[in-house]
N, C-alpha and C positions, 0 to 999 in steps of 0.2 A: 361512549361506547370505549373499550378498551380496544386497540387496534392489535391485530395480530400480524406479525411480520416475517413469519417463517413456519417452516413445519420440522417435525422430528424424526429422524431415521433411527432403527437400533442398528449400531455397528460393534463389531466384537475387535476389540484392540486388547493385545497382551493378555488373553484368554479370558477379557471381562466386557460384559455387554455395556455399551455405553449409548445414552440419546444424544446423538449429533445433530446439530441445528442446520436446517437447510433455509436460508433466507430467500423471500419472495423478491422478485426483480424490481428495480426501481423504476419509477418513483411510488413512495408509500400512498396506498390507496386505503379505502374502507376504514377511517374516512381520509381524505386526501391531507397534505400537510395544511394546516391552519395557518394562514398567510398573517393574520393578526400578531402571531408570535414572533416572525421573521421580518416584517416589514421595515420597523423602525432600526432594528438592529442591524439589518442588511445595509440599509442607506447611511447610518453612522460607520460602518464597516469599511464601506467602499469609498466613503469621504476621507478616512483616514489614510485608506493605500494611496488616495491621489494626492492627498498632503504630503505623503512621505516621496513620491515621485518627483513631484515640485520641488521640493526642498534638496533632493540629493539632485536635481537639474541644474541648483545654483552652484555646487561644487564644482573647482575647475577640473578635477579627475575623477569621474567616478568609478574608474578601475580599482583605487585604493579603496573606496567604500565597499565595492564587490568584494574585493580581497579578504578584509576581515567578516564582511556580512555573511558570505558562503561558509567561513571557517566557523561561524560562531554556530551556524545552524549544523554544519557537519559535527562538531563538538556536543552541542545539546541532544540531538537526536541520537547520539550514541551514548551520551550519559544515562538517557531514558531506559536504556536497554543495559545499564549497571556498567557502562565503560567508565574507568576511572582517570584517563587522560585530562591534562588541562590545556589551556590556550597555548602556555609557555612551551609546554611540551612539544606542541604542535610546530611552534615558530622554531623551537631549537632543532627539529628533526629535519624541517624544511631549510635550516642555514648549515647542515652537516655536523651537528654538535651532536655529543653523545646524551643519549636519554637512557632512562632505567627501564620504564615499562614500555618496551617495543611493541608488544602486541596490542595492548591498547592504541596506542598510537596509529598501529597499521589499520585497525578496524575505522580510525576515523578518516585516514587519508584515502582508504577504500572508499569510503562514503562520497569523499572529494570527487575522486575520479569518476564513480558511477554517476554523480550529480553532473559534474562538467561532460562525460560524454551524452548523458540524455538531452541537456542544454543543446549540446551541437547538433544532434539528431533533430530536433524540433526546429533548430533555425537553418537547418540546410534542405534547398529543394530538394535533395537526392535521400534526403534522412528519413527515419520511420516516423509514422505518426503516434500519438499515444495509443498504446496498444499492449497486448500480454506479451508481445515478441519484444517490444522496446522494455518493458519492464523486466522481463527475464535475462535480456541481456546487461541491465543494469544490476540486477542480481548475482549474475556470474561475476560481475566485477567489484561488488560487494564483499561476496564471501571470498574473492582470491587470498589465498594465504592459509596459513596453519590452522586458525580456529574455524574456518568454514568449509576446509576440502570435504569433511565426511558429511555435509549437509545439502549435497546434491545442489551446487551451485548452477543458477542459471535452468533449473528445471523445476517444472510443478511436482509437488509431493505425489508419491505415489502410495502413500501409507497413511493412516489416521493419525493425526496430532491431536493435542489438549493443551489448555491453559491452566496454569495454577494447578495447584494439588501436587502429590507424590506420585500418583498413578491415574489411568483413565477414570476409574471409579470415583476417585474424589476431586476429580478436575473441577475448578471454577467456570469453564468454557469449552465445549467440545464443538469445533469447527466442523463444516460438513463433509461426508465421505470423500476421499482422493476421487472416486470414480465420478463425482458431481461437479468438483472443482472446474473443469474445462467448460462445461456448459455455463455455470455461474458466471466464469470470467467473459464469456462470449455476451451474455445479457450484459455485463457491466461496460463492456466495450460499446455496445448497440447504444446503452444510455448516454455515454460520454459525446458519440458522435450524432447523436440524435439532434435533428432541426425542432427543437423544441423551445418556447420562449415564456411558457407561463411560470418557470419558476427561473428566478435570478441567478447568474452565473455562479456566486460565491455561496449561495445555498446547495448548488447542483456539487459544487467541490466539497461542501461537508458531508451529502450523501454519499459521493463516490468515496472519500475517504473511509467512513463507517463501513460501507459495504464490503470494502477491500480487506479491511481488517476481520471483519465477520466470515469472510471466504478463507482467508489465512492460507491462501494458495501454496506457501513455500515451508519446507522444513523448518527453516529459520530466517531471520532477517524481514520479517514481514511489517515490523512496526515502522523500520527504517525505510524500506521501500515505499508504504503507505504515505508516509509524511514527504516522502520524494514526490510522490505521485502530486499532492497538494502544492508543492511548489510549481511542478510542471504545469499543473490545471491553471493556476493564476496567470502564468505567462500565456498559454494556449487561447485562454478567454480574455486574453488582454486586460485583466484588473491589476498587473503590476507588470510593466515592461523588464525590468530587470530584478533578478533575487535579492533584494536588498531587505526583506523583513525574515528574520529568525524566529518564526513561530515555535519552533520547538522548545526556545526559552521559556515562553508561557506555559507550554504544554507541560514541561518538566516541573515548573514552579507548581502546578495544578495538577498533579499527575495522578492522584488519586481520584479526584473528579473527573478528570479526562476517561480513565478506566471505567468508573461508575456509569457516566454517561451514555458510552458505548454499549456498555452491558444492560443497561436499561432500555435500549432499542429492541434487544431481543427477548428480556423477561418481561417488560410491560408494555412494549409497542411504542415507546416514548421516543418519537424521531423528534418533536416540538424541543423537548429539553437538551437534546443533543444539538440541534442546529442553534439554538440560542446561545450554548456554550461555546460552540466554534466561531459564532460570528463575535462575541465576546472577546473570544481569544484573538482573533483577526486585528480588531479595532484595538485592542492592549498593546498586541506585539507590533503593530503598524507605529502607533504613538511613540512606543519604546524605541523603535529603530529611527524614528524622526528625530527623536530627542539625541540619540546617539551621534548621527549624521551632524546636527547641528555642534554638539559639543566637540565632536574628532575635527569637524571643520574648524571651529575656532581655535583650536590647539595648534594644528598644523600652519594655519595664518598667522598666528602669534609668533610661533617660532621661526617661521619662514622670515617674517619681518625684521627679527632680532639677526638673523643671519645675514640678511641682505645690509643691515646698517653696520655691521662689523667691518672694521677696516681691512682686515685679511681674509674678508670672504672672496673667493675666485670661483670660476666654472665648475671646478671638480667637486669643491664642497658644496656647491650650489645643486649639481646633478647627483651627488650623494643623498641629499637632503630630501630630496625630490622621491627617491627610491624608497627610503625609509618605511613609508606606511604599507609598502609590500614586502619589507625586508626588516622587520622590527629587531630581530637578534643578528648579528652580525661578527666577522671576525675580518681582519686585515685582509686575508687572502680572498673572501669573498665580494669585498669592496674592489680590491685589485680587477677580478673576473667581470663584476657587475659594471663598474665604470671605463673597464678597460684603459687602466692607467698602472703605473709602476708601483710597488710597494711603498717606498719613502712619500711619493705623492700621496697616497691612499691613506697613509698613517698620519700626515699631516692634515688632511680633510677631517680625519675622523678626531685628531686632538682638538681641532677649532670647535667642534659640534659638541666635544666632552667639555670644553673651556663655558661654553655657553649653558651647559646643563641640560641639552638636547640628548646626547648620549650618555650612558652611564658604563664605566667599566665594571666587569661581573667577578674576574677573578683574582686580582691583587697580584698578578705576575707580571715580570717583564717581557715574558715570551708567550706566544700562542693565547693571544688575549682575546677575549669577546666583550661585545657592546651590547646594550639593549636600549631600545627608544621607550624608555621607561614610563614616561607620561602617558605615551599614545597605548601601551600595553595596560597600564591601569585603568585607564578610562574604559577599553575594552572588557577587562575582567570585572566589570562593576554589574 
């Protein structure tokens, strides 16, 4: 039998009557989710997450792994929505260097700030739990700035939206009418905090993400907030203690299937196909992140070894080197500030790292020079 996953209501938008989809509350019923579909995939995905955590635990500093992983996720989740910024743009912006596509970079840095704010809330005894209020505050931060100001940042939508198509009448998908959104989100919150054990945590993450995207509660930014919700739930349900996986990289690579699987829940009642796709995405993304951790750790360890073996290596050059994974683009002024030293001392430390091929000078100038930890950026950009 085909599962019915929602009902339709006729809603008038821009003078056109449209059929808006109202999803049934989670979990899927009639029939319930077939466990044969998810059982094997769930175990493999959970094991991949555990391996990623274990490998990250062997690295001397988890901070620089988190620095790169969170930025990769911010970049990829924004690129899914059409943002053109690159990793180098992001690093240049953080280094105070000139960038051309400031609006695109602002969208990525807004996501970073929203993500870090949510993480701080979830880790603080006084912080907000996973809730509509938490997501709306994250949404306010996400849309802070020029492009988002007219999209009701931090507020649930008060009008009908639609996805795809040039107008409501030829839309690919019409989410629930605005007056239904608060009750649907209350149901979703209830499912997240229910004391239910018959579905594994990772399967519940898959269900929550799809339901959130179906409700589409904001005028803009639903995809990014929905993917931020995935990362939050992975930590909340203790599936990944630190946000080391950039799932959006896999979702961007398989973007058409990602959208097709979400759509098939509404059109064909195919929750199983979506859950299987999501679990495979987690397994692949965790394995990719694990490979990245090993490659980055090897690069940094090898470069550190070469620096320590150099006769001119000193405390300042060593301190600078340890900062590079969280400061991969830099100027001499930035090094002075970070290492708290004089311009000549900073310059000498940079020169040594340049001699070793660890840093590369980018401008070819005598003054106002900028440098890059090129091997590290190259690995991250693969």
